[in-house]
C-alpha positions as CSV (number, residue, x, y, z in Angstrom):
1,M,0.1,-0.2,0.2
2,K,2.4,2.5,1.0
3,S,4.4,1.6,-2.4
4,A,1.3,2.4,-4.5
5,R,1.1,5.4,-2.8
6,G,4.3,6.5,-3.5
7,E,4.4,5.9,-7.2
8,A,0.8,8.2,-7.3
9,A,2.7,10.8,-5.4
10,A,5.8,10.8,-7.7
11,S,3.7,10.6,-11.1
12,P,2.7,14.3,-12.4
13,S,-0.6,15.7,-11.9
14,C,-3.3,16.7,-14.8
15,A,-2.1,20.7,-14.2
16,Q,2.0,20.1,-14.2
17,L,1.6,17.8,-17.5
18,L,-0.7,21.1,-18.8
19,D,1.8,23.6,-17.8
20,E,5.2,21.8,-19.3
21,N,2.8,21.6,-22.6
22,R,2.3,25.1,-22.6
23,Q,5.6,25.5,-21.6
24,L,6.8,23.5,-24.4
25,R,4.2,25.0,-27.1
26,E,5.8,28.6,-25.9
27,L,9.3,27.3,-27.0
28,V,8.6,25.5,-30.5
29,T,7.0,29.0,-31.0
30,A,9.7,30.8,-30.3
31,Q,12.1,28.4,-32.0
32,A,10.1,28.6,-35.1
33,V,10.5,32.8,-34.8
34,T,13.9,32.0,-34.7
35,I,14.2,30.0,-37.7
36,S,12.0,32.4,-39.8
37,Q,14.4,34.9,-38.8
38,Q,17.6,32.5,-39.4
39,A,16.0,32.1,-42.8
40,V,15.3,35.4,-43.5
41,T,19.3,36.5,-42.7
42,I,20.1,33.6,-44.5
43,K,18.4,34.6,-47.6
44,E,19.9,38.4,-47.2
45,Q,23.2,36.9,-46.7
46,A,23.0,34.7,-50.0
47,E,22.0,37.8,-51.8
48,T,24.9,39.5,-50.4
49,I,27.3,36.2,-51.5
50,T,25.5,36.3,-55.4
51,H,26.4,40.3,-55.1
52,L,29.6,40.2,-54.0
53,E,30.7,37.2,-56.0
54,A,29.6,39.5,-59.8
55,R,31.5,42.3,-58.2
56,L,34.4,40.2,-57.3
57,S,33.8,38.6,-60.8
58,E,33.8,42.0,-62.5
59,L,36.7,43.5,-60.7
60,E,38.9,40.1,-62.0
61,R,37.6,40.9,-65.4
62,Q,38.3,44.7,-65.3
63,L,41.8,43.8,-63.9
64,G,41.9,41.1,-66.6
65,Q,41.8,43.8,-69.5
66,N,44.6,44.7,-71.8
67,S,45.0,45.8,-75.0
68,G,44.7,42.7,-76.2
69,N,41.1,41.7,-75.0
70,S,39.4,45.1,-74.9
71,G,39.6,48.7,-76.0
72,K,42.0,49.7,-73.6
73,P,45.6,51.5,-75.2
74,S,48.5,49.5,-75.1
75,S,49.7,52.4,-73.2
76,R,47.8,51.4,-70.2
77,D,48.8,47.9,-69.7
78,P,51.0,46.9,-67.2
79,A,54.8,46.4,-67.7
80,A,53.9,42.1,-66.7
81,E,51.6,42.3,-69.7
82,R,53.8,44.3,-71.9
83,Q,56.6,41.3,-71.2
84,R,53.7,38.9,-71.9
85,Q,52.4,40.3,-75.4
86,A,56.4,40.5,-76.5
87,E,57.2,37.1,-76.1
88,E,54.3,36.3,-77.4
89,R,55.1,37.8,-80.3
90,K,58.6,36.6,-80.5
91,R,57.1,32.9,-80.6
92,R,55.1,33.7,-83.1
93,A,57.4,35.3,-85.3
94,G,60.0,32.0,-84.3
95,K,57.0,30.1,-85.1
96,A,56.7,31.4,-88.6
97,G,60.9,31.5,-89.1
98,V,61.3,35.1,-88.9
99,K,63.5,36.4,-86.7
100,R,63.3,39.9,-86.5
101,Q,65.6,41.9,-84.1
102,R,65.0,46.0,-83.3
103,G,66.9,48.7,-85.2
104,K,68.6,47.7,-89.0
105,Q,67.8,44.3,-90.0
106,R,70.9,42.3,-91.6
107,G,71.2,42.2,-95.3
108,A,68.7,45.7,-95.1
109,P,69.9,48.9,-97.2
110,G,71.7,51.6,-94.7
111,S,70.2,55.3,-94.9
112,S,71.8,58.8,-93.8
113,L,71.2,62.2,-94.2
114,P,71.8,62.9,-98.4
115,M,74.4,65.3,-98.8
116,S,72.9,68.6,-100.8
117,P,73.9,69.2,-104.8
118,N,74.1,73.0,-103.8
119,P,75.0,74.1,-100.6
120,D,74.2,77.5,-99.7
121,E,77.7,77.8,-98.2
122,I,81.3,76.4,-99.1
123,I,84.4,77.2,-97.3
124,D,87.8,75.2,-98.1
125,Y,90.1,74.2,-95.8
126,R,93.8,73.8,-97.8
127,P,96.7,72.7,-95.9
128,E,99.8,75.1,-95.7
129,H,102.3,72.3,-95.1
130,C,103.3,69.1,-95.8
131,G,102.3,66.7,-92.7
132,D,105.2,64.9,-93.0
133,C,108.6,66.6,-93.9
134,G,106.8,70.4,-93.1
135,K,107.9,71.5,-96.5
136,A,105.1,74.6,-97.9
137,L,102.9,73.6,-100.0
138,D,101.7,74.6,-103.4
139,S,97.7,75.6,-105.1
140,D,98.6,74.3,-107.7
141,G,99.7,70.6,-105.9
142,D,95.4,70.4,-105.1
143,E,94.7,66.6,-106.0
144,G,90.7,67.1,-104.7
145,F,88.6,67.2,-101.8
146,S,86.0,65.1,-99.3
147,A,83.2,66.8,-98.1
148,R,80.8,66.9,-95.2
149,Q,77.9,69.1,-94.8
150,V,76.2,70.3,-91.5
151,I,72.8,71.2,-91.7
152,E,71.4,74.5,-89.5
153,V,68.6,76.6,-89.2
154,P,69.6,80.3,-89.3
155,E,68.3,82.5,-86.6
156,V,64.8,83.6,-87.2
157,K,64.2,87.5,-86.7
158,P,60.4,89.0,-87.5
159,K,60.8,90.8,-90.8
160,V,58.4,94.2,-90.1
161,T,57.2,95.4,-93.2
162,E,55.9,99.0,-92.9
163,Y,53.0,100.1,-95.1
164,R,52.1,103.7,-96.4
165,A,49.1,104.8,-97.9
166,H,49.9,108.4,-99.4
167,T,47.2,110.9,-99.8
168,R,47.8,113.2,-103.2
169,S,45.7,116.2,-103.7
170,C,44.6,117.1,-106.9
171,T,44.1,120.3,-108.9
172,C,40.0,120.1,-108.4
173,G,40.9,120.4,-104.3
174,K,39.7,116.7,-104.3
175,K,42.5,114.4,-101.7
176,T,42.5,111.0,-103.1
177,T,44.3,108.6,-100.5
178,A,45.6,105.1,-101.7
179,K,44.3,102.1,-100.1
180,F,45.9,99.4,-97.7
181,P,46.0,95.8,-98.8
182,S,43.7,93.6,-97.8
183,D,45.7,91.6,-94.9
184,V,46.9,95.3,-93.8
185,R,44.0,95.7,-91.5
186,A,45.4,97.3,-88.4
187,P,48.1,99.9,-87.6
188,V,50.2,96.9,-86.2
189,S,49.0,93.2,-87.6
190,Y,50.6,89.8,-88.0
191,G,51.8,88.6,-91.8
192,P,49.9,85.2,-93.0
193,R,53.0,83.0,-92.1
194,A,53.1,84.4,-88.5
195,R,49.6,83.8,-87.5
196,A,50.2,80.2,-89.8
197,I,52.9,79.0,-87.2
198,V,50.7,80.5,-84.4
199,A,47.7,78.0,-86.0
200,Y,50.0,75.0,-86.2
201,L,51.2,74.7,-82.6
202,L,47.8,75.1,-81.4
203,G,46.1,72.7,-84.0
204,R,49.2,70.0,-84.6
205,Q,51.2,70.2,-82.0
206,H,48.1,71.1,-79.3
207,I,50.5,73.3,-77.2
208,P,48.4,75.9,-74.7
209,N,48.0,79.4,-75.6
210,R,50.5,80.4,-73.5
211,R,53.0,78.1,-74.5
212,V,52.7,78.9,-77.9
213,A,53.3,82.9,-76.4
214,E,56.7,81.2,-75.2
215,A,57.1,79.2,-78.2
216,M,57.3,82.2,-80.5
217,N,58.9,84.4,-78.6
218,D,61.9,81.9,-78.2
219,L,62.3,80.5,-81.5
220,F,61.5,83.7,-83.7
221,G,62.0,86.7,-81.1
222,L,57.9,87.7,-82.0
223,T,55.9,89.1,-79.1
224,I,52.6,88.2,-79.0
225,S,49.8,87.9,-76.5
226,T,47.6,85.0,-75.5
227,G,44.6,87.3,-76.7
228,A,45.9,87.2,-80.0
229,I,46.9,84.2,-80.3
230,D,43.3,82.9,-79.4
231,G,42.0,85.6,-81.8
232,V,44.6,83.9,-84.5
233,Y,42.6,80.7,-83.7
234,A,38.9,81.9,-83.8
235,E,40.1,83.5,-87.3
236,A,41.2,80.0,-88.3
237,G,37.6,79.0,-87.7
238,R,35.8,81.2,-89.7
239,R,38.0,81.0,-92.5
240,L,37.6,77.4,-92.7
241,R,33.9,77.2,-93.0
242,D,33.2,77.0,-96.8
243,F,35.9,74.3,-96.1
244,I,34.1,72.2,-93.7
245,A,30.8,72.8,-95.9
246,A,32.3,71.1,-99.5
247,L,34.2,68.6,-97.1
248,V,30.7,67.5,-95.9
249,L,29.1,67.6,-99.7
250,L,31.9,65.4,-100.7
251,L,31.9,62.3,-97.8
252,R,27.8,62.1,-98.5
253,T,29.1,61.4,-101.7
254,L,32.1,59.0,-101.1
255,P,30.5,54.7,-100.6
256,V,32.6,53.9,-97.9
257,L,32.7,55.8,-94.3
258,H,34.7,55.1,-91.0
259,A,32.8,56.5,-88.2
260,D,34.1,56.7,-84.3
261,E,33.9,59.3,-81.5
262,T,35.6,59.7,-78.3
263,T,35.7,62.3,-75.1
264,D,37.2,65.5,-74.5
265,R,36.8,68.0,-71.3
266,I,35.5,71.2,-71.3
267,G,36.4,72.5,-68.2
268,T,35.2,69.4,-65.6
269,K,32.7,68.2,-68.2
270,N,32.6,65.5,-71.1
271,C,32.4,66.5,-74.7
272,W,32.4,64.6,-77.8
273,M,34.9,64.3,-80.8
274,H,33.2,62.7,-83.1
275,V,34.7,61.8,-86.6
276,V,33.9,60.6,-89.9
277,S,37.2,59.8,-92.5
278,T,38.1,58.2,-95.3
279,S,42.2,57.4,-96.5
280,L,42.0,61.1,-97.5
281,Y,39.4,63.1,-95.7
282,T,38.8,63.5,-92.2
283,L,35.6,65.9,-90.4
284,I,35.6,65.7,-86.8
285,H,33.1,67.3,-85.4
286,A,32.7,68.5,-81.7
287,S,29.4,68.2,-79.4
288,A,28.0,67.8,-76.2
289,T,26.7,64.9,-76.5
290,R,27.8,61.1,-77.9
291,G,23.7,60.7,-79.2
292,I,22.7,60.8,-82.8
293,E,22.2,64.7,-82.3
294,A,25.7,65.0,-82.7
295,I,26.0,63.1,-85.7
296,E,23.3,65.1,-87.3
297,E,24.9,68.7,-86.2
298,A,27.8,67.0,-88.4
299,G,25.7,66.3,-91.6
300,V,27.1,63.8,-93.1
301,L,25.6,60.5,-92.1
302,P,21.8,61.4,-92.2
303,G,20.2,60.2,-95.4
304,Y,23.9,58.7,-96.2
305,T,23.5,55.6,-98.5
306,G,27.2,54.5,-98.4
307,V,28.8,51.8,-96.1
308,I,29.4,52.8,-92.6
309,V,32.3,51.3,-90.6
310,H,31.6,51.6,-86.7
311,D,31.8,49.8,-83.8
312,R,28.9,48.2,-82.8
313,L,27.8,51.5,-81.3
314,A,23.9,51.2,-81.0
315,L,23.4,54.9,-82.2
316,Y,25.0,53.8,-86.1
317,W,22.8,51.1,-86.4
318,K,19.7,54.1,-86.4
319,F,20.7,55.1,-90.0
320,K,18.6,53.1,-91.8
321,R,19.5,53.7,-95.2
322,A,23.2,53.0,-95.0
323,K,24.8,49.6,-94.7
324,H,26.6,49.1,-92.2
325,G,30.8,46.8,-91.6
326,T,31.7,46.6,-87.9
327,C,35.4,46.6,-86.8
328,G,36.8,43.8,-86.7
329,A,39.6,44.4,-84.3
330,H,37.2,45.4,-81.8
331,L,35.2,41.9,-82.1
332,L,38.6,40.5,-81.8
333,R,39.0,41.9,-78.3
334,D,35.7,40.9,-77.5
335,L,36.5,37.5,-78.5
336,A,39.3,37.2,-76.7
337,E,37.7,38.2,-73.6
338,V,35.1,35.6,-74.0
339,A,37.4,32.8,-74.7
340,E,39.1,33.0,-71.5
341,V,36.0,31.2,-70.1
342,P,36.7,27.3,-70.2
343,S,32.7,26.7,-71.7
344,Q,33.3,29.4,-74.1
345,S,36.5,29.0,-75.8
346,A,36.3,26.7,-78.7
347,W,33.1,29.1,-80.4
348,A,35.2,32.3,-79.6
349,K,39.1,31.6,-80.9
350,G,37.2,29.7,-83.7
351,L,35.0,32.9,-84.9
352,A,38.3,35.2,-84.0
353,A,40.4,32.4,-86.2
354,L,38.2,32.8,-88.9
355,L,37.9,36.4,-89.4
356,V,41.6,36.7,-89.7
357,E,41.3,33.9,-92.5
358,I,38.7,36.2,-93.9
359,N,40.9,39.0,-93.9
360,K,44.0,37.5,-95.3
361,A,42.0,36.2,-98.2
362,C,40.6,39.5,-98.7
363,D,44.0,40.9,-98.6
364,D,45.5,37.8,-101.1
365,A,42.4,38.9,-103.5
366,R,43.0,42.9,-102.7
367,A,47.0,41.8,-104.0
368,R,46.0,39.8,-107.4
369,G,43.9,43.1,-108.7
370,L,40.3,41.0,-108.0
371,R,37.2,43.3,-107.0
372,R,35.4,40.4,-105.2
373,L,35.9,36.8,-103.6
374,S,34.6,34.0,-105.5
375,P,31.0,33.0,-104.4
376,V,32.4,29.3,-103.1
377,T,35.3,31.1,-101.2
378,Q,32.2,33.5,-99.8
379,R,29.8,30.5,-99.5
380,N,32.3,28.4,-97.7
381,F,33.8,31.2,-95.1
382,A,29.7,31.9,-94.5
383,D,28.6,28.1,-93.4
384,R,31.9,27.8,-91.4
385,Y,31.0,31.1,-89.5
386,E,27.0,29.9,-89.2
387,T,28.2,26.7,-87.3
388,L,30.7,28.5,-84.6
389,V,27.7,31.1,-84.2
390,A,25.2,28.0,-83.6
391,T,28.2,26.4,-81.3
392,G,27.8,29.6,-79.2
393,L,24.2,29.5,-78.7
394,A,24.4,26.2,-77.9
395,R,26.8,27.1,-75.1
396,N,24.7,29.7,-74.0
397,P,21.6,28.8,-73.5
398,D,18.4,30.7,-72.4
399,P,18.4,30.4,-68.1
400,K,14.7,28.9,-67.0
401,H,15.7,28.7,-62.9
402,W,18.6,31.4,-62.6
403,K,19.8,34.9,-64.2
404,R,22.7,35.3,-65.9
405,E,25.9,36.0,-64.3
406,D,27.9,38.7,-65.7
407,K,30.5,36.6,-67.9
408,E,27.9,35.2,-68.9
409,R,25.7,37.8,-70.5
410,R,28.8,39.0,-71.9
411,S,29.4,35.8,-73.5
412,F,25.6,35.8,-74.6
413,N,25.4,39.2,-75.9
414,L,28.5,38.8,-78.2
415,V,27.3,35.6,-79.7
416,M,24.1,37.2,-80.2
417,A,26.0,40.0,-82.0
418,F,27.8,37.6,-84.7
419,K,24.4,36.2,-85.2
420,T,22.3,39.5,-85.7
421,H,25.1,41.3,-87.4
422,Q,26.5,38.5,-89.7
423,K,25.6,40.9,-92.9
424,A,27.6,44.1,-91.4
425,I,30.4,41.7,-89.6
426,L,30.8,39.8,-92.9
427,H,30.8,42.8,-95.0
428,Y,34.6,43.2,-95.9
429,M,34.0,39.6,-97.2
430,Y,31.7,40.7,-99.6
431,N,32.6,44.1,-100.5
432,L,36.7,44.3,-101.1
433,E,36.4,48.3,-100.5
434,V,35.6,47.8,-97.1
435,G,38.4,47.3,-94.6
436,F,38.3,44.5,-91.5
437,T,39.1,47.1,-88.7
438,N,38.0,51.0,-88.4
439,N,41.3,52.1,-87.5
440,Q,41.2,54.5,-89.8
441,A,38.5,56.6,-87.6
442,E,40.6,55.9,-84.1
443,R,43.8,57.2,-86.3
444,D,41.9,60.2,-87.0
445,L,40.8,60.6,-83.5
446,R,43.9,60.1,-81.8
447,P,45.1,63.7,-81.5
448,S,41.6,64.4,-79.0
449,K,43.7,62.1,-76.6
450,L,47.0,64.1,-77.6
451,H,45.1,67.1,-76.7
452,R,44.0,65.9,-73.1
453,K,47.5,64.7,-72.7
454,I,49.1,67.8,-73.4
455,S,46.6,71.1,-73.2
456,G,44.3,69.5,-70.3
457,C,40.9,70.6,-71.8
458,F,39.1,72.8,-73.8
459,R,37.7,76.1,-71.7
460,S,34.8,76.7,-74.2
461,K,32.1,75.0,-76.4
462,A,33.4,77.5,-79.0
463,G,37.5,76.4,-78.5
464,A,36.3,72.4,-79.2
465,E,34.4,73.5,-82.2
466,R,37.8,75.6,-83.7
467,S,39.1,72.8,-82.4
468,A,37.9,70.4,-84.2
469,T,37.9,72.7,-87.3
470,L,41.4,73.0,-87.8
471,R,42.4,69.5,-87.4
472,S,39.5,68.0,-90.0
473,Y,41.4,70.8,-92.1
474,L,45.0,70.0,-91.2
475,S,44.2,66.1,-91.2
476,T,42.5,66.5,-95.0
477,T,45.6,68.6,-96.5
478,R,48.1,66.4,-95.0
479,K,46.6,63.3,-96.4
480,N,46.4,65.2,-99.5
481,G,50.0,65.7,-99.6
482,V,50.1,69.4,-98.5
483,S,52.6,70.2,-95.5
484,A,50.6,72.1,-92.6
485,M,52.2,75.1,-93.0
486,D,51.5,75.3,-96.4
487,A,48.2,74.8,-95.9
488,L,47.7,77.0,-93.1
489,T,49.9,79.8,-95.1
490,R,47.2,79.4,-97.9
491,L,44.2,79.6,-95.5
492,F,45.4,83.1,-93.7
493,E,46.6,84.4,-97.4
494,G,42.2,84.1,-98.1
495,D,43.1,81.0,-100.5
496,P,42.8,78.1,-98.7
497,W,43.2,74.0,-99.6
498,M,39.6,73.3,-100.8
499,P,38.5,69.1,-101.3
500,P,37.4,68.8,-105.2
501,Q,33.4,69.2,-105.4
502,P,31.3,66.2,-105.9
503,Q,30.9,64.5,-109.2
504,P,26.7,65.8,-110.2
505,T,25.0,61.8,-110.5
506,T,23.2,61.3,-113.8
């Protein structure tokens, strides 16, 4: 009996069981809240990790960019990358059996300064005494001479010409004063060649106004204020209005144009230099925008029906009446970047090799005087192109349950560009007048980068515009075999070099 009563006393009561059950429920509820909060935290952490991984991937991509796989100039390559590229070039040269060293190549003809057949001054040196016995030498014993020449620039001093307009009286009582020449415009002014030198230093060498004044004084002993220098620059822009108008009309009639754009600065703000050019003509237009408004202001591409070679910037595709060609150098850099991803390497490297092979075939055809590749060759190249693009598309399936990462977007976008713009990308294969690259436009824009490095920035939009105008003139005249000084002197004499007028269509 005692044992039964003890067991009954030891067993929990109903009230205790209910209390324990309540406590357990509260504990479960609290744990559920904690688990829910942890799930939210884990989700946020997962999103943060995904963002950081994408950021890390982008930073690694940027760190891995160089002149070989992006649009970065070679001057910004680190030393290690330059060394790697040099070794790669040496490896390719050795593989091709070409061993080229720096400087003059063995067996190549040498070159030196040619001697002038008509020197401006001759100074003779004749020995007076024998170098052996010391006996006086007779002039009748002259047996010829050896000659050496020294080229020197004489000291340059400004030449001041005074023009006097006389007044004469007539018997009728009227006094008549002679007129000054049209280019003698003020009591004291600078002549055409002096102004041409100022414009050359500004527009060709990109030297700032104050340093131009210093150079004019140091080189020519000519004192000229920075205000006068700025006035010469402005005058050059005004005198070139007819040249720019004629150049725009001519460019609109040419079959192939190269177009590109780059940044410069007006004070602390960006401005854009847009170029439309060929191997003979250059038009540079300064604008505050990179968009289509700037292209319309320049006046060449709206309504143009020829071929525009460009770097696939979206604004150029808006010109529907024109045909399009894309820059192969940009494509090769983009393919090199994508090929660094193992899953994309095969099709990207294959397309890069194919583009280079097609370009070599086009060069060989031009060398043989052909106007186009054979249809069979074109079809063969096009079939291989389409096969590689199909492989690239298969390597970039449309994700159904995840979002594309940065590298996935780049490879997908690139292969889609090859699919969408096949005709433009292969335009150089179908039309041998179209080059493989857009290097022509990039070379014509390179002075903008020199200006940024040397002069810094423009102070006003008007300064950027007249710089673009003067560079258009100097680039075009140089391409046509006219020296910068001759072209500028003609400009300030009122007879600028002009592009040929377009032939009327019949």
